[in-house]
N, C-alpha and C positions, 0 to 999 in steps of 0.2 A: 105704634102701638109698641111699648117696649115692657118688661117685668126687671126689677133688681131687687133680689131677693137681702132680708135683712138678714145683719153679720150673726144677730141671736135667733135658733129656729123657734121661741116661744112668739117669736113675734113676726105679725103677717107682713109679706112679700108684700113692695109699692109696684102699683101699674099705672103705666102712663098711656092713656088714648087720643088720637087727635084723628080728627072728620075731617077732611078735605074735600072742597067741591071741586071735583074732577082731578089729574092728575098734579098738575102744580098750583091750581085755584087755590083761595082765600081757607082758612081756617074757619070750617061753622060752628066746630063742637068742640073740647077738649072734656077728659076726665084722668083724674086723678084718684086711685081708690086702692085699699088694699084689699089681699087676700091670703088663703094660707099656702105658701110656699116654700121650700127647705133651700134646695137648687135653683141656678141657674135657670135651669131648660124650664123647670115647674113654674118656676116663677112668668116664664116667657107664656107659656101654654096658659096661666090664671089670664095676663096681659090679653090673649086672641082672642079667650073667652067672652072677658068683659067689654072687649070691644066688639063681635059678632052681635052679645046678646043686645047691646048696645045701636046695633046700625039695624038691628031685627024690630026693635022696640020704634024707634024714630025714624026709618028710612025704609021701610020695608016695600020688597019690588025693587030693591034697586042694584045695577051691578056694581061689586064691591071688590074693590085691589086693597090687600091686607098686605103694609110695609112693613119688615121686623128685621130688624139686623139678628136675628137667631138663626143661622143655617140648618141645625138643627129641627127647628119646627117645619121650616121650609122643605127641608128634604123629605124631614116623615109624615106630612100631609100628600106630597105630592107622590110618594110611594117609592122613591129614592133611596129611602132607609129604612130600618124595619127600627122599631118600639120596642126595642131590650129592656126599659128599666119599668119595675113593676109600678110605681110612682107617677109614672107618666105614661100610665095604660090609659085608666079613667080619664085625663083632663083631655089627651086624646081623643078617646071614643066623644066625650061631649060636644071638643073643636069639630069634629066631622058631622056629629050630627045637626051644629047651629048651621057650618056649611053647609052643608043640606037644603038649608029652606030659604037661602041666599040663593038667586036664578041663576046668575054667571058671578065665580067668584074667582078669583087669583093671587096665590100664595108669592111675594118677592122677595128676595134676602136684600136689603141694600147693605152699604157699609155702615160704620156704626156711627161717622160726622152724616149721613143724611138722615140722622134718625134724633139729632137731637132734642128736639122740642120733646117726644115722647118721652127721650130717656130724664129728661129735667122734668116731666110732671110723674116719673116714677118714685125719682130720688125727693119731690114736693112731698109723696105721698108717706115718706118714710120719715123724712127730718123736716118737715114742711117748706116753709115759702125763701128761703133762701135758698136751698138746691135751686129753686126755679131760677132765680134772680142771676144767680151763675151765668144760665144757659143766655137769657135775654143780654147780658153783655155783651156774651161769646157769639151773638146771632148779630149785634151791629145795628140792634133793634128793641123799641123797649114794645114786648109782644105783652098781651091781655091774656092773664091762664086765669079763667076760668075754672073753677071744678065743680065737678057733683062728687055727692056724698050717698053712698047707699046704706 
């Protein structure tokens, strides 16, 4: 998952979610959505929340491994860092509540390069298909990027 805040605070952030079967299995679902967020961390939390909702709706009862390039989100959810920003507190609380409904969940920080498809989907939500096309070229293969709209 990945979140990309818009350059204008009046515009919703872009969210990218990728669901894979297993650790390195095939992509089974993607989503390119928008949600209110002003900062990068807010956008990352919104992406996490959207991803958890998607998993709970379509894949209830399964163990989940959430990969994100946001060390802040992972550290806060694992208890290694406090949630000091007032704007993050309700997002954190919602993420924790959703995560509690999943039987086994793990949050993992990955390098940005390992999160390119989710990143492209987030930018696609902001700027359209051209943003995702650049990632297809960078990945060296043509990948289908279906989207879900809320």
